[in-house]
ZATOR-279711 format. One record per residue: residue in one letter; residue number from 1; z, x, y of N, C-alpha, C in turn. Coordinates in pm, 1 decimal. Atoms other than C-alpha are relative to their C-alpha. Last residue first. Layout:
N
[site 'a',NUM,[Z,X,Y],[Z,X,Y],[Z,X,Y]];
...
***
This chain:
257
[site 'm',257,[-1.3,-142.5,-61.2],[1326.7,907.7,2199.6],[-72.5,102.2,-91.2]];
[site 'v',256,[92.3,-77.8,67.5],[1318.3,528.0,2151.9],[-17.0,138.0,65.6]];
[site 'i',255,[31.1,-121.3,-66.3],[1634.7,343.0,2251.2],[-96.5,76.5,-85.2]];
[site 'v',254,[76.2,-101.5,88.0],[1663.2,-17.2,2126.7],[-40.5,111.7,91.9]];
[site 'r',253,[52.9,-127.1,-75.2],[1935.8,-249.8,2283.3],[-74.5,75.5,-87.0]];
[site 't',252,[-56.5,-135.2,45.3],[1985.4,-576.5,2083.9],[-76.1,113.2,83.5]];
[site 'g',251,[-73.2,-60.8,-104.0],[1884.8,-886.5,2284.2],[56.4,127.4,-31.0]];
[site 'v',250,[71.9,-23.3,-117.1],[1772.1,-1081.9,1983.9],[81.8,28.5,120.4]];
[site 'k',249,[9.8,110.2,-75.6],[2005.0,-992.1,1706.2],[-96.6,5.0,104.9]];
[site 'v',248,[32.0,-19.8,-148.3],[2003.0,-720.8,1447.5],[-23.5,-139.3,58.4]];
[site 'r',247,[-110.0,-63.9,-80.8],[2168.6,-714.8,1106.7],[-21.5,1.1,150.0]];
[site 'n',246,[-105.9,89.4,14.5],[1938.4,-945.9,916.0],[124.6,53.2,72.9]];
[site 'y',245,[13.4,127.1,-56.0],[1641.7,-765.6,1056.6],[116.7,-85.4,-6.9]];
[site 'l',244,[-25.4,-14.8,-135.8],[1768.0,-424.0,939.8],[-6.9,-139.3,77.2]];
[site 'd',243,[-148.3,-20.1,-11.4],[1797.1,-549.2,580.2],[41.1,24.8,144.4]];
[site 'i',242,[-71.6,121.4,26.9],[1448.1,-700.9,591.3],[141.3,19.1,22.4]];
[site 'v',241,[16.7,71.7,-104.1],[1308.0,-385.2,757.4],[68.7,-135.9,-21.5]];
[site 'd',240,[-93.8,-46.9,-110.7],[1449.9,-189.2,481.8],[-11.3,-77.8,120.8]];
[site 'e',239,[-154.4,33.0,30.9],[1308.5,-397.3,193.7],[93.6,56.1,104.0]];
[site 'n',238,[-47.9,136.5,-14.4],[973.3,-392.5,362.6],[129.2,-28.6,-26.2]];
[site 'r',237,[33.6,55.6,125.7],[957.2,-11.1,419.8],[42.6,-151.1,20.9]];
[site 'l',236,[-95.3,-37.5,96.1],[995.3,69.8,794.9],[-72.3,-61.9,-127.7]];
[site 'r',235,[5.0,84.2,108.7],[750.6,79.1,1082.1],[104.7,63.9,-112.1]];
[site 'i',234,[-99.8,-52.9,87.9],[789.2,168.2,1449.9],[4.9,-75.8,-130.2]];
[site 'c',233,[-100.3,77.1,56.0],[488.0,72.5,1658.6],[81.7,92.0,-98.8]];
[site 'g',232,[-132.6,-7.9,-88.7],[298.8,336.2,1862.5],[108.7,-79.5,-64.9]];
[site 's',231,[55.3,3.2,-143.0],[-57.9,312.3,1709.8],[123.3,-1.0,102.9]];
[site 's',230,[24.8,140.4,-65.0],[92.4,409.2,1373.0],[-65.6,27.0,130.1]];
[site 'v',229,[123.3,57.7,38.7],[57.2,726.7,1151.7],[-28.1,-120.5,76.5]];
[site 'a',228,[46.6,42.0,-117.4],[324.3,989.3,1227.3],[-132.7,-72.5,-9.3]];
[site 'n',227,[123.4,-55.0,-61.7],[482.6,1024.6,897.5],[-26.3,-54.9,125.2]];
[site 'g',226,[-21.4,-133.6,-16.6],[816.4,966.1,736.6],[-104.5,79.7,65.0]];
[site 'i',225,[-124.1,-29.5,-63.6],[721.8,636.9,580.8],[19.6,146.7,18.0]];
[site 't',224,[15.7,-66.5,-134.7],[356.5,637.1,506.5],[120.6,30.0,75.2]];
[site 'w',223,[7.3,-143.3,7.3],[409.6,576.4,138.9],[-15.5,73.0,119.9]];
[site 'p',222,[-129.6,-77.2,-8.5],[534.5,234.4,220.0],[-6.8,150.9,-6.0]];
[site 'a',221,[28.6,-129.7,48.0],[177.3,96.6,300.1],[133.7,96.9,-0.4]];
[site 'n',220,[57.5,18.5,132.5],[207.1,-280.2,337.5],[-44.6,146.3,-48.5]];
[site 't',219,[130.6,-60.2,23.4],[447.7,-218.2,622.0],[-48.9,-43.3,-134.1]];
[site 'g',218,[17.4,-58.4,139.9],[753.0,-359.3,792.4],[-142.0,54.1,-13.6]];
[site 'h',217,[58.7,97.7,96.0],[809.5,-397.6,1165.2],[-4.3,69.2,-134.6]];
[site 'i',216,[-56.2,-61.3,108.1],[969.4,-256.5,1479.3],[-30.1,-83.9,-115.6]];
[site 'r',215,[-87.0,82.2,100.1],[731.8,-372.5,1743.3],[74.8,103.7,-103.0]];
[site 'y',214,[-68.6,-76.8,107.0],[532.5,-230.4,2040.4],[91.8,-82.6,-84.6]];
[site 'l',213,[62.8,49.2,139.7],[288.7,-462.5,2224.5],[66.6,73.4,-102.6]];
[site 't',212,[99.6,-93.1,33.3],[543.2,-437.4,2534.1],[-82.5,-66.7,-133.4]];
[site 's',211,[135.1,77.1,-22.7],[721.1,-733.8,2692.1],[-119.4,91.2,-48.5]];
[site 'g',210,[27.0,43.3,-128.3],[1048.1,-613.4,2544.7],[-122.4,-82.0,28.3]];
[site 'l',209,[-76.7,-70.7,-86.6],[1032.0,-487.4,2197.3],[-36.4,-19.8,145.9]];
[site 'y',208,[82.5,-23.1,-121.0],[928.1,-732.7,1931.6],[99.6,74.6,113.3]];
[site 'm',207,[-83.0,8.1,-118.1],[1112.8,-727.7,1598.8],[-70.5,53.7,120.8]];
[site 'a',206,[41.5,-69.0,-121.0],[879.8,-775.7,1302.5],[118.8,-33.5,102.9]];
[site 'r',205,[-55.5,46.0,-105.9],[939.1,-875.2,930.3],[-42.3,82.1,130.3]];
[site 'a',204,[-94.6,106.1,8.9],[788.6,-865.6,602.0],[60.2,-61.9,116.2]];
[site 'g',203,[-99.3,20.0,98.8],[487.0,-640.5,664.8],[85.1,-121.8,5.6]];
[site 'l',202,[-131.1,27.6,-53.5],[316.5,-574.2,977.0],[112.8,-34.7,-96.4]];
[site 'p',201,[-56.8,-121.6,-38.9],[7.2,-435.4,809.3],[146.9,-2.2,59.3]];
[site 'n',200,[2.0,-27.5,-141.8],[-54.1,-767.2,641.5],[64.1,126.6,40.9]];
[site 'g',199,[110.5,-92.3,-45.6],[-131.8,-763.4,270.1],[-0.3,30.6,141.2]];
[site 'e',198,[-36.4,-149.5,61.1],[212.1,-892.6,166.2],[-112.5,88.4,31.9]];
[site 'g',197,[3.0,0.5,150.1],[179.3,-1193.0,400.0],[-4.6,143.2,-44.8]];
[site 'g',196,[-100.3,-70.4,54.5],[122.1,-1298.6,769.1],[2.4,-4.0,-156.9]];
[site 'e',195,[-133.9,69.9,48.0],[-202.5,-1422.3,846.5],[88.3,87.4,-43.2]];
[site 'm',194,[-35.0,-0.2,132.8],[-463.7,-1188.6,1006.4],[125.3,-64.5,-28.3]];
[site 'h',193,[-129.4,53.8,35.6],[-650.0,-1236.5,1325.9],[21.8,5.7,-142.3]];
[site 'a',192,[-63.7,52.1,-123.6],[-940.8,-1064.3,1499.6],[131.4,-61.1,-28.9]];
[site 'p',191,[1.1,148.7,-14.8],[-995.9,-875.1,1168.6],[41.7,-38.6,137.6]];
[site 'l',190,[-130.4,75.9,12.0],[-1061.6,-506.5,1213.1],[-21.0,-151.3,17.8]];
[site 'y',189,[15.0,130.9,-73.3],[-1383.7,-313.4,1174.1],[123.3,-91.3,-37.8]];
[site 'h',188,[-106.7,102.0,62.3],[-1333.9,56.3,1093.4],[-4.0,-123.5,67.0]];
[site 'g',187,[58.2,78.4,117.8],[-1653.3,248.5,1175.8],[93.9,-78.2,-69.1]];
[site 'k',186,[-18.7,-91.8,133.1],[-1474.9,514.4,1399.8],[-43.5,-72.9,-114.2]];
[site 'a',185,[77.4,-132.3,-18.3],[-1606.7,341.3,1712.9],[11.3,97.6,-116.8]];
[site 'a',184,[150.0,37.2,28.0],[-1492.2,2.7,1558.0],[-79.9,131.3,24.7]];
[site 'e',183,[31.7,-9.6,137.1],[-1149.0,155.9,1543.9],[-139.5,-31.3,-31.5]];
[site 'r',182,[-8.0,-144.1,34.1],[-1114.9,218.6,1919.4],[-35.5,13.4,-150.9]];
[site 'a',181,[103.6,-84.0,-39.8],[-1273.9,-124.5,2004.2],[4.0,149.5,-46.5]];
[site 'v',180,[120.7,43.8,75.9],[-1040.4,-312.9,1772.3],[-101.9,92.7,58.9]];
[site 'm',179,[7.2,-42.8,136.8],[-743.8,-119.6,1901.7],[-121.4,-25.9,-59.1]];
[site 'e',178,[19.7,-147.4,2.1],[-822.0,-174.4,2263.7],[-13.3,70.8,-123.0]];
[site 's',177,[154.8,-28.0,-9.4],[-883.5,-547.0,2187.1],[-16.4,151.6,18.8]];
[site 'p',176,[48.9,15.3,-132.0],[-536.4,-596.5,2059.4],[-138.1,68.0,12.9]];
[site 'p',175,[9.8,-157.4,-58.7],[-491.7,-632.6,1684.1],[-53.3,-25.8,149.6]];
[site 'n',174,[100.9,13.0,-83.5],[-359.8,-1001.7,1619.8],[-38.1,140.2,59.1]];
[site 'w',173,[33.0,-120.6,-61.8],[-123.0,-978.8,1317.7],[-128.4,-33.9,73.9]];
[site 'd',172,[139.5,-21.4,-9.0],[71.1,-1262.2,1188.3],[-38.6,131.8,78.4]];
[site 'p',171,[78.4,29.7,-122.2],[443.2,-1219.5,1125.8],[-156.7,16.1,-15.1]];
[site 'w',170,[141.3,21.4,51.5],[614.2,-1259.3,770.8],[-107.5,-5.8,129.8]];
[site 'e',169,[26.9,-29.7,128.7],[932.3,-1329.0,957.9],[-130.7,-16.2,-40.1]];
[site 'q',168,[95.2,89.2,58.5],[956.7,-1302.2,1330.5],[0.8,35.9,-136.7]];
[site 'k',167,[-6.9,-45.3,136.8],[1212.8,-1165.0,1578.4],[-90.2,-105.8,-72.0]];
[site 'r',166,[41.4,120.2,91.3],[1180.8,-1195.3,1962.9],[2.9,62.3,-144.1]];
[site 't',165,[8.2,140.2,-60.6],[1307.0,-1016.1,2256.6],[-49.5,-100.8,-86.6]];
[site 'v',164,[82.5,105.8,93.3],[1448.9,-714.9,2110.0],[-6.7,-127.2,67.4]];
[site 't',163,[-84.0,91.4,80.6],[1562.7,-501.6,2402.0],[-82.6,-72.0,-95.8]];
[site 'h',162,[44.4,135.0,9.5],[1393.1,-191.5,2554.1],[101.4,-84.4,-69.7]];
[site 'a',161,[-100.8,91.8,35.6],[1458.1,168.7,2637.0],[-44.8,-138.6,14.5]];
[site 'g',160,[-59.2,107.7,-102.6],[1198.4,439.3,2654.0],[101.2,-86.1,-65.7]];
[site 'a',159,[-136.9,4.9,9.7],[979.8,691.4,2459.4],[48.6,-91.9,103.8]];
[site 'w',158,[-59.4,67.1,-129.5],[624.4,705.2,2358.0],[149.3,4.2,-12.3]];
[site 'e',157,[-149.2,-9.6,2.0],[397.8,876.1,2112.2],[38.5,-61.6,132.6]];
[site 'f',156,[-63.2,127.8,-7.9],[45.2,746.4,2067.6],[148.1,-2.5,4.6]];
[site 'g',155,[71.3,68.0,-105.1],[-170.5,1054.8,2131.0],[54.2,-140.2,17.6]];
[site 'p',154,[16.1,-74.1,-127.0],[-41.0,1202.8,1808.0],[-102.2,-63.8,94.9]];
[site 'k',153,[68.0,-110.2,28.0],[43.5,926.5,1570.6],[-30.4,86.4,123.8]];
[site 'g',152,[130.4,-7.6,-67.8],[316.3,684.9,1653.9],[-73.8,137.3,-34.1]];
[site 'v',151,[12.1,0.3,-135.0],[600.3,650.5,1405.2],[-136.8,10.7,46.1]];
[site 'g',150,[125.1,-48.8,-36.8],[680.1,589.4,1038.5],[-10.2,-22.6,156.6]];
[site 'v',149,[108.6,82.7,-55.6],[1041.5,525.6,960.9],[-119.9,74.5,20.4]];
[site 'g',148,[132.7,-65.9,-26.3],[1331.0,632.0,752.4],[-107.4,-81.5,56.6]];
[site 'y',147,[128.3,47.5,75.7],[1648.9,421.7,796.4],[-109.2,110.7,17.0]];
[site 'r',146,[121.6,-63.9,-25.4],[2011.1,524.1,901.2],[-116.5,-24.0,-91.4]];
[site 'r',145,[77.8,26.3,122.5],[2319.9,304.8,916.6],[-146.7,63.6,34.0]];
[site 'a',144,[121.4,78.6,-11.6],[2540.9,470.7,1168.4],[-73.9,-20.9,-119.1]];
[site 'k',143,[94.9,-0.9,117.7],[2890.9,616.1,1191.4],[-121.1,-79.0,44.8]];
[site 'g',142,[78.8,-101.6,6.4],[3105.2,739.2,1473.9],[-89.2,-6.3,-133.0]];
[site 'd',141,[-73.5,-119.5,38.9],[3392.0,497.8,1425.8],[-106.2,114.7,-32.1]];
[site 'e',140,[-122.5,-35.8,-52.0],[3176.8,170.5,1463.2],[45.2,141.5,-59.0]];
[site 'm',139,[-109.1,71.4,52.2],[2817.2,142.2,1377.4],[131.5,39.2,70.3]];
[site 'v',138,[-128.2,-50.2,-24.6],[2495.6,232.2,1551.0],[100.1,-93.9,-53.6]];
[site 'l',137,[-68.5,120.1,-47.5],[2176.7,129.9,1377.8],[133.1,56.6,19.3]];
[site 'y',136,[-141.1,13.1,18.8],[1985.7,466.0,1355.6],[43.2,-147.8,54.6]];
[site 'l',135,[-48.0,97.4,-65.6],[1607.5,496.7,1290.9],[143.6,-21.5,-19.1]];
[site 'f',134,[-114.4,70.3,36.0],[1478.0,825.8,1164.9],[37.7,-125.6,97.0]];
[site 'r',133,[35.8,130.1,77.4],[1141.5,982.8,1182.5],[115.1,-62.9,-68.9]];
[site 'n',132,[-51.6,-25.4,136.5],[1278.6,1341.8,1293.0],[-40.2,-119.4,-86.1]];
[site 'n',131,[41.0,-124.2,45.9],[1054.9,1354.5,1602.5],[65.3,27.6,-158.9]];
[site 't',130,[150.6,-16.1,49.0],[1063.3,985.4,1657.1],[-24.3,133.3,-72.4]];
[site 'd',129,[28.9,-141.6,-17.6],[1452.5,958.2,1672.6],[-143.6,28.1,-54.2]];
[site 'i',128,[120.4,-47.8,77.5],[1488.0,582.3,1714.5],[-25.7,145.0,26.1]];
[site 'v',127,[45.1,-134.6,-61.4],[1844.4,453.7,1843.7],[-113.6,54.3,-94.5]];
[site 'i',126,[108.5,-71.3,89.6],[1923.1,95.0,1774.3],[-46.9,118.2,78.2]];
[site 's',125,[116.6,-49.4,-59.5],[2240.4,-63.8,1923.5],[-93.3,78.6,-91.1]];
[site 'g',124,[108.8,100.2,-3.3],[2485.0,-265.3,1729.5],[-121.6,44.4,48.4]];
[site 'p',123,[19.2,54.2,127.2],[2777.6,-31.1,1815.3],[-93.7,-122.4,-0.7]];
[site 'k',122,[-102.6,81.6,67.8],[2747.6,95.6,2165.3],[-47.3,-46.4,-133.9]];
[site 'e',121,[50.4,130.4,-5.0],[2523.1,381.4,2279.1],[114.8,-82.6,-79.7]];
[site 'k',120,[-65.2,82.6,-98.7],[2701.5,697.1,2372.3],[-33.1,-142.3,-9.5]];
[site 't',119,[72.9,53.3,-110.7],[2626.4,866.1,2056.1],[70.9,-80.7,94.6]];
[site 'q',118,[-58.2,1.7,-133.0],[2774.4,1053.8,1754.5],[-102.9,-41.3,102.4]];
[site 'y',117,[93.2,0.7,-119.7],[2642.4,981.6,1413.8],[72.6,-36.3,141.4]];
[site 'd',116,[-69.6,-22.2,-132.5],[2793.9,1035.8,1076.6],[-90.7,4.7,111.7]];
[site 'v',115,[-14.7,-140.7,-29.8],[2568.2,876.3,805.9],[97.5,13.4,118.0]];
[site 'v',114,[-89.2,4.2,-101.0],[2530.2,552.0,612.4],[32.2,148.3,37.6]];
[site 'q',113,[-134.1,-50.4,34.2],[2226.4,540.0,409.9],[80.8,4.4,121.7]];
[site 'p',112,[-112.8,45.6,-92.5],[1879.4,378.6,396.4],[121.3,76.2,-62.4]];
[site 'l',111,[-65.6,115.8,39.3],[1608.7,604.8,210.6],[127.3,-53.4,95.3]];
[site 'f',110,[52.6,114.3,-91.4],[1421.2,850.2,438.2],[38.2,-135.1,-58.7]];
[site 'q',109,[-64.7,-3.4,-121.7],[1612.5,1146.5,291.6],[-32.1,-123.1,97.7]];
[site 'p',108,[-123.2,58.0,14.7],[1504.1,1063.6,-56.6],[70.8,-4.1,137.6]];
[site 'd',107,[-101.8,-103.7,-2.9],[1133.6,1157.0,39.7],[145.1,-79.2,9.4]];
[site 'i',106,[-64.3,-25.2,-123.3],[922.1,860.2,-45.2],[106.4,102.9,-17.5]];
[site 'q',105,[-141.6,45.7,13.8],[715.4,909.6,-371.7],[51.8,23.5,149.5]];
[site 'g',104,[-93.6,-87.6,-70.3],[339.0,929.4,-392.4],[135.5,-69.2,12.1]];
[site 'r',103,[-58.1,87.0,-116.1],[98.3,657.1,-494.1],[95.4,81.9,97.0]];
[site 'i',102,[109.5,51.7,-69.8],[-112.0,896.0,-716.7],[54.7,-77.2,128.3]];
[site 'a',101,[81.7,-107.3,-61.2],[154.1,1138.8,-841.0],[-111.9,-70.5,88.7]];
[site 'p',100,[-67.1,-57.8,-105.3],[405.8,845.3,-905.5],[-77.5,104.9,73.5]];
[site 'y',99,[79.9,-108.9,-53.8],[163.5,642.3,-1092.7],[61.4,67.2,124.4]];
[site 'q',98,[-29.9,-13.8,-135.6],[347.2,405.0,-1328.9],[-86.5,127.5,49.9]];
[site 'p',97,[-5.1,-149.1,-54.9],[208.6,275.2,-1642.6],[47.1,6.0,147.3]];
[site 'r',96,[54.7,27.1,-136.3],[320.8,-67.8,-1789.6],[3.7,139.3,60.4]];
[site 'a',95,[-91.5,48.6,-102.4],[401.5,23.5,-2161.6],[-74.9,-19.1,139.3]];
[site 'm',94,[30.6,-35.5,-139.0],[133.7,35.7,-2422.1],[109.5,-56.0,96.8]];
[site 'a',93,[-127.9,-35.8,-41.0],[232.9,8.5,-2789.2],[-7.7,58.4,144.8]];
[site 'v',92,[-126.6,37.4,94.4],[-136.3,17.9,-2882.1],[131.6,37.3,47.0]];
[site 'q',91,[-116.1,-94.2,-29.1],[-440.9,29.8,-2655.6],[123.2,-68.0,-73.8]];
[site 'q',90,[-126.0,111.3,-3.7],[-759.4,-121.0,-2799.3],[109.2,114.7,30.3]];
[site 'v',89,[-130.8,-89.9,-10.4],[-1086.9,57.1,-2721.8],[116.2,-96.9,7.5]];
[site 'v',88,[-112.9,69.9,-82.9],[-1405.9,-139.9,-2829.2],[123.2,101.4,-12.6]];
[site 'p',87,[-124.2,10.8,61.1],[-1702.3,80.2,-2927.8],[108.5,-68.4,79.7]];
[site 'r',86,[-92.2,-104.7,-50.2],[-2039.8,-10.2,-2781.0],[138.6,-7.4,-62.5]];
[site 's',85,[-122.8,36.4,-81.2],[-2265.6,-238.6,-2981.7],[67.0,128.5,37.4]];
[site 'f',84,[27.3,-27.0,-150.8],[-2637.1,-171.6,-3071.4],[126.0,-8.5,90.1]];
[site 'l',83,[81.2,-99.4,-27.0],[-2614.8,-136.2,-3453.5],[-5.7,37.9,142.9]];
[site 'g',82,[141.9,34.1,-8.9],[-2318.1,-348.2,-3501.0],[-70.7,128.6,26.8]];
[site 'r',81,[41.5,143.0,48.6],[-1939.6,-301.4,-3422.6],[-163.5,5.0,15.7]];
[site 'p',80,[152.0,29.6,-26.7],[-1762.4,30.3,-3386.9],[-38.9,-124.1,-43.6]];
[site 'q',79,[56.7,105.4,104.5],[-1379.2,-10.9,-3373.5],[-152.4,-11.2,30.1]];
[site 'v',78,[149.6,30.7,-29.7],[-1195.6,267.8,-3181.8],[-54.5,-84.9,-108.3]];
[site 'v',77,[62.1,41.4,126.1],[-816.8,274.9,-3188.7],[-133.1,-41.7,30.5]];
[site 'q',76,[112.7,73.6,-1.9],[-656.1,452.0,-2895.9],[-45.9,-26.3,-144.3]];
[site 'r',75,[122.2,-74.0,81.4],[-300.7,570.2,-2865.8],[-121.9,-100.8,-9.5]];
[site 'v',74,[119.1,81.2,-2.9],[-40.3,503.7,-2607.6],[-106.2,73.1,-87.4]];
[site 'q',73,[-1.3,97.0,100.8],[296.8,639.1,-2695.7],[-135.0,-77.1,-10.7]];
[site 'p',72,[58.3,-67.3,109.9],[240.8,945.3,-2464.0],[-8.5,-97.4,-128.3]];
[site 'n',71,[-55.1,67.8,112.9],[307.6,720.8,-2156.6],[-75.1,50.2,-132.0]];
[site 'v',70,[-131.9,65.6,-27.6],[245.5,898.3,-1841.2],[77.4,-53.1,-106.2]];
[site 'q',69,[-80.3,-107.8,-45.4],[-28.8,1139.2,-1960.1],[147.7,-59.9,34.2]];
[site 'q',68,[-50.6,-80.8,116.9],[-185.4,864.1,-2177.4],[103.4,107.1,52.7]];
[site 'e',67,[-106.3,89.7,63.9],[-191.4,632.4,-1867.6],[50.6,66.9,-120.1]];
[site 'a',66,[-122.0,-9.1,-75.1],[-375.3,910.5,-1667.9],[103.7,-85.5,-69.0]];
[site 'a',65,[-59.1,-135.1,-11.3],[-624.1,959.8,-1938.5],[130.7,11.9,80.6]];
[site 'r',64,[-61.1,2.7,120.2],[-697.3,581.6,-1973.3],[71.0,131.1,-20.3]];
[site 'r',63,[-129.3,78.7,-14.7],[-754.3,568.2,-1583.1],[64.1,7.6,-148.3]];
[site 'a',62,[-105.1,-59.1,-72.0],[-996.8,869.5,-1605.2],[133.3,-78.3,1.5]];
[site 'm',61,[-55.6,-114.1,66.5],[-1188.3,713.1,-1882.6],[116.8,72.6,68.2]];
[site 'p',60,[-78.6,36.2,118.0],[-1212.9,376.0,-1719.8],[60.8,127.8,-70.6]];
[site 'r',59,[79.5,-24.9,113.2],[-1343.6,504.7,-1372.9],[88.7,-13.9,-130.7]];
[site 'v',58,[50.6,123.4,60.2],[-1163.5,324.4,-1102.1],[-81.9,21.1,-128.1]];
[site 'p',57,[147.3,-25.2,30.3],[-921.9,581.5,-1012.3],[-49.9,-112.5,-68.6]];
[site 'y',56,[4.0,-30.1,141.5],[-594.4,446.1,-840.9],[-150.0,32.8,-37.2]];
[site 'v',55,[6.9,122.3,77.2],[-609.5,474.5,-475.8],[-22.2,38.7,-135.9]];
[site 'v',54,[57.7,-38.5,129.2],[-485.8,732.9,-230.7],[-2.5,-113.7,-90.4]];
[site 'p',53,[-47.0,68.1,117.3],[-416.1,614.7,128.8],[-76.1,46.9,-125.2]];
[site 'q',52,[107.6,92.4,41.1],[-506.9,884.8,389.8],[70.3,-58.0,-132.9]];
[site 'v',51,[-62.6,64.1,99.5],[-256.7,1070.1,603.1],[-101.3,-92.1,-54.6]];
[site 'g',50,[7.3,-68.2,118.4],[-429.5,1331.6,808.9],[54.7,-61.4,-120.7]];
[site 'n',49,[51.6,-151.7,-14.2],[-334.2,1180.8,1126.4],[22.8,65.5,-117.3]];
[site 'g',48,[-103.3,-95.2,-33.6],[-297.4,810.6,1044.9],[-48.6,135.1,-13.3]];
[site 'g',47,[46.0,-133.5,-8.6],[-616.6,605.9,1043.7],[100.4,108.5,28.4]];
[site 'l',46,[134.8,11.8,77.7],[-481.4,278.1,1167.2],[-51.7,165.8,-12.5]];
[site 'q',45,[-21.8,46.1,-148.6],[-253.0,100.1,1134.3],[0.4,115.3,89.5]];
[site 'm',44,[-71.9,-110.8,-67.3],[-266.6,282.8,802.2],[40.6,-35.5,128.0]];
[site 'v',43,[-113.5,-18.6,62.6],[-377.1,-33.2,604.4],[103.0,118.7,61.6]];
[site 'w',42,[-116.5,24.6,-78.3],[-627.2,-123.7,848.1],[145.8,28.1,-45.3]];
[site 'p',41,[17.8,-15.9,-147.3],[-938.0,34.5,735.6],[108.0,-37.8,85.0]];
[site 'a',40,[-29.1,-133.9,-79.8],[-785.2,91.8,397.6],[-32.7,3.0,139.4]];
[site 't',39,[-87.1,26.7,-106.7],[-786.8,-268.5,275.9],[23.5,122.1,90.3]];
[site 'l',38,[68.5,119.6,-82.7],[-1071.6,-233.9,26.7],[72.8,-29.2,125.5]];
[site 'd',37,[53.7,-57.8,-132.6],[-890.4,104.3,-63.7],[-81.4,-102.9,64.8]];
[site 'p',36,[-75.1,36.4,-109.9],[-693.3,-102.1,-323.8],[-54.8,47.3,127.9]];
[site 's',35,[-79.0,-90.3,-75.5],[-965.9,-42.6,-587.0],[77.8,-52.1,122.8]];
[site 'v',34,[52.8,-0.2,-145.9],[-1070.7,-329.6,-786.0],[93.8,88.3,59.6]];
[site 'i',33,[-94.3,-70.3,-88.3],[-1024.1,-256.9,-1158.5],[-71.0,-8.0,131.7]];
[site 'v',32,[75.3,-64.9,-107.9],[-1212.8,-518.9,-1369.8],[107.8,68.4,75.3]];
[site 'p',31,[-7.2,59.4,-141.8],[-1007.0,-570.6,-1692.2],[-81.6,72.7,91.9]];
[site 'p',30,[-98.1,-72.4,-86.7],[-1137.2,-433.5,-2026.7],[-2.0,-71.3,129.9]];
[site 'r',29,[44.8,-118.4,-70.2],[-1344.2,-688.9,-2225.8],[121.6,55.3,80.0]];
[site 's',28,[-78.3,-26.7,-120.4],[-1256.7,-903.6,-2520.7],[-46.6,116.4,77.6]];
[site 'q',27,[-102.7,-100.1,13.0],[-1533.8,-988.9,-2767.8],[65.7,24.7,128.0]];
[site 'y',26,[-132.1,54.4,10.7],[-1714.7,-1312.4,-2757.0],[109.1,99.9,-21.2]];
[site 'r',25,[-21.6,87.8,-112.5],[-2051.4,-1198.2,-2621.2],[151.7,-53.1,-13.8]];
[site 'd',24,[-49.2,-74.0,-136.7],[-2065.2,-898.4,-2846.6],[55.2,-88.1,100.3]];
[site 'd',23,[-144.7,-44.0,32.4],[-2088.5,-1114.1,-3168.0],[63.7,60.4,119.9]];
[site 'a',22,[-85.4,120.1,1.7],[-2395.9,-1270.8,-3017.3],[131.4,24.5,-39.4]];
[site 'f',21,[-28.7,38.7,-140.5],[-2525.5,-915.7,-2936.1],[71.7,-137.6,2.9]];
[site 'a',20,[-95.4,-80.6,-64.0],[-2476.0,-814.4,-3293.9],[31.2,-25.4,137.9]];
[site 't',19,[-135.0,37.0,55.9],[-2628.9,-1130.3,-3445.5],[103.4,109.4,80.3]];
[site 's',18,[-44.4,125.9,-58.6],[-2932.0,-1081.6,-3219.7],[139.9,-42.4,-47.9]];
[site 'a',17,[-38.3,-31.4,-140.8],[-2964.1,-712.1,-3307.9],[49.1,-118.5,58.6]];
[site 'v',16,[-108.9,-88.4,-6.1],[-2957.2,-793.8,-3685.3],[47.5,21.3,136.3]];
[site 'l',15,[-116.0,99.8,38.6],[-3201.1,-1079.3,-3639.6],[119.9,66.9,4.6]];
[site 's',14,[-38.7,101.5,-125.4],[-3438.1,-857.9,-3449.3],[122.7,-87.6,-13.2]];
[site 'l',13,[-61.7,-89.3,-121.9],[-3427.9,-572.3,-3705.5],[52.8,-88.1,102.6]];
[site 'a',12,[-131.7,-23.8,59.2],[-3513.2,-847.2,-3988.5],[82.5,84.4,104.4]];
[site 'g',11,[-77.2,129.0,-8.9],[-3806.1,-965.1,-3773.0],[141.0,33.1,-50.9]];
[site 'a',10,[-49.6,23.3,-171.1],[-3928.3,-609.4,-3708.9],[81.0,-125.7,6.1]];
[site 'a',9,[-118.8,-92.5,-39.1],[-3902.4,-541.4,-4090.1],[37.5,-19.4,142.6]];
[site 'c',8,[-125.8,42.5,63.3],[-4104.1,-871.1,-4165.8],[116.8,91.7,27.5]];
[site 'l',7,[-47.8,109.8,-69.8],[-4368.4,-777.5,-3914.0],[132.8,-52.9,-57.7]];
[site 'i',6,[-41.7,-49.5,-141.1],[-4416.1,-437.4,-4060.4],[70.3,-114.9,76.6]];
[site 'a',5,[-121.0,-72.9,28.3],[-4447.0,-572.3,-4418.4],[74.2,38.0,132.4]];
[site 'h',4,[-86.8,101.6,38.1],[-4715.7,-830.2,-4309.9],[145.9,60.7,-17.1]];
[site 'k',3,[-46.9,59.5,-129.0],[-4902.7,-551.3,-4140.6],[98.9,-103.0,-28.1]];
[site 'm',2,[-82.8,-88.1,-79.3],[-4898.7,-349.3,-4461.8],[49.7,-75.6,126.6]];
[site 'm',1,[-128.7,4.8,68.4],[-5015.4,-653.2,-4675.9],[85.6,100.5,80.4]];
***
């Protein structure tokens, strides 16, 4: 009789657990958060001096805490289910969170603006001040349109005068063999070829300088503008490089100093 009672109790408990797990199968799940640092080996083009991309936290509790700090209207409703089920967290009145502290904000001085600028270069020329991280598109009457840029990291600085020999929208990226070998030695393995697109380090536009490997181009890491992070190329935010691209012609003189 005692053995029969124990078996009956075990069967009832198993039925309750099965029902709980069956219900659990059809409950909504929180989204899977994929860290953007999966592209980190080439996102800095490459390994900028002391500048590292910072990614959103992937721990659910840390992410929910960050969202609540940004949007205090978010509240949590916990609904326990079944004997063996985990609580479900529902977010109510949630606005799309922003992460200014995580992604960083570009210094306002690096946003496009028209400034006074005295130079011997003709209107339409480009002058790049690598020390101060500015690109100037020379205009009439002592003015210039100024953009913030990212420049070559230590050991990759250069200066000289060239012309724009080619322009390309959403350029492909073919890392030179020297870069591939250099990054492989640091444990960063680059693709031999990368199609143009939003994830491409060259960004939305590229203007090729002379017969060199250097370009003025966009970026998929806009938070690096104002820093020495590249392998010698001059990078702008995508929206800025598109604006510049539309104002510049093949043959434009470019002075890098």
